[in-house]
N, C-alpha and C positions, 0 to 999 in steps of 0.2 A: 699321366705315364710318361715320364720324364722321355726328352727326348732321344737318349741313348736306343733305350726301347721302343721306342716309334721307328730310328731312323732300322734298328734291327728287323722288325716285323716288314717291312716296306722291301728291304734286299731280300731277309728270308723267304720274302712272299715269292720270290720270283721261281724257288727250288720246286722243282717237279713240273713246272709248266712245259720245259722242252727238253727235251733228251739231247742236242747238243748244247745249250748251256749249261747243263749238268754237267755231261761231258767235258766243256772245258774249267769248269769252277773243280770239278776233279782232281784235271789234270793242273791246274795252276795251285790246289791247295799238294798237290805231289811232293813232298820231300824229295824223295826218287830224281824227280824231273828236275828239281833246281840242284840236287848235288851233281846231274850227269852232264846239265850246261858247266858249272863254273869248273868241274873237273876236265871237261872239254876245252874251255877256256885259258883253265892252267896250262893243260899238256901244251897247249896253242905256243904260250907266254916260254915253257921250261924249253921250247922246242927251238925259239928265238933266242932266248939267253937262258940255259939252264940254272945256272945260279940265283939269278933276279926270279928263276918260276919257281925254285926250291924254297927261296927265302920268301917271296908272297906264298906260296901254301903255305907253310910253317906257320907263319905270322895268321894266315885269314884259318886256321885249323883251332889254331888257340883262341883266339877271338870271337869265333863261334862256340867252340866248348865253355867258354867264359858267360859269355851268353845265356847259353843254356842253363846253365848253373845257376848266374844269376836269376834269370826268368822263373826258373822251377824253385827257387828261394822265395822271392817275391810270391808264386803261385801260394805259397804255403801259411806266408806269412801273412798275406791279403785275403785270402780264405775265400775269393769271390764267388759262386755258386755258376755253372757253368749256363745260360741260357735255359739249354736244352735240358736243363737237371731243375728250373725254376718255372718258367713260363709255358701256359697252355698254345697249343697247336704251334710247334716249332715243328719246319717241316726236316728232317734230318736225312741227308744223304748220307752221311758215315757213322758211326757211333758217335755218341755224345761224350766220351773222355772220360776218363778215370777218375783227373784233378781237377785241382779248381781253373779259373776261367784268363784272370786279370796280373799278367801280360799273357799276351798270345806268345807263345816259344816261336813259333812259324815266323811270324811278324817279326820278332828280336833279331833269329836268325837269319831272316832274310835282309835286314835293314843293315844290320852288322858288314857282312858282304858286299852288299850295295853300297855301302858309304866307301869302306877299303877301298875296292876296286874303283868305284868310282872318282874316291881323289885320285889313285895313283894312276889310272886310265883313265882320262876323261873322257875317252871317246866310248865308252861302255857305258855310257850314262844315259845315250838313248835306246839301249835296249834292257838297262837294270830298271831303271823309272816305271816300266809298262808293268815290268816281272813284279816288284816290290808292288805297285798299285792292285793291279788284279791279283797276287800270293793274296793281300789284306782282307779284298771284297772277298776272297773265294772262302775265307775263315766264318765270315759274317754270313755268307750266301748257304755255306752248308750247315747253319745250324750250332758252331761249334762256341763261335764268341761276338761280344758285344762289339760296337765300334769302336767304342773306348779303348778293349782290351787291345784291342790293333792300332790305333795310335799309340796307346802308351810303349808295346812292344816296339814301333818303327822308333820313336825315342830314344828308348836302350837301346836298342840296336844302330841307332845312327850314332851315338854316341860313342859306345863301344869302337865301332866302326873308325872314326875319326881319332879318338885317341889311340887306337894300336898304329894308326897312321902316324902321328904327331910323335910317339915313341921309337917308330922306327926310322923316321925321318931324321930327328935327333944327330942320330949316328953317324958321324961322315964318312968311316970308313965301309957302310951301308952301299952308299950312292945312288940315290935314288933320285 
């Protein structure tokens, strides 16, 4: 057994053992919860400076959209089956998923947001880092992804978020 599968079984082995932990991991994996947090933060930023808030919201939306597209294309190109499709005794707390596993688009999207917002607003890192970590762990815990799917997703998302920041930061008229 390779290390990726071994770590998967250790993390996924906790699923179903605690109702509270199951609930927490489902919440950490919920795209809706992440969207609500980001929207609340961006609304606050827009309230402070509506032009800056609108710009950041637009750039973040486009960046996440690009990340989601890139992740989906890579899934079909790599075509790695999900652990719940090929491994025995996987604890599934959500559906297995209809498409492939590598990269985790949840990880791509959260890392894109965390990187861009963490660079633009360094004080958000103390919130973004744990959300990123728990969101990634939850994908393994729930049986949807191998650890490497999450790590690759984080790398892609981090690069996309940093690239988006770099592209907008080099525009003097944006005043970031």
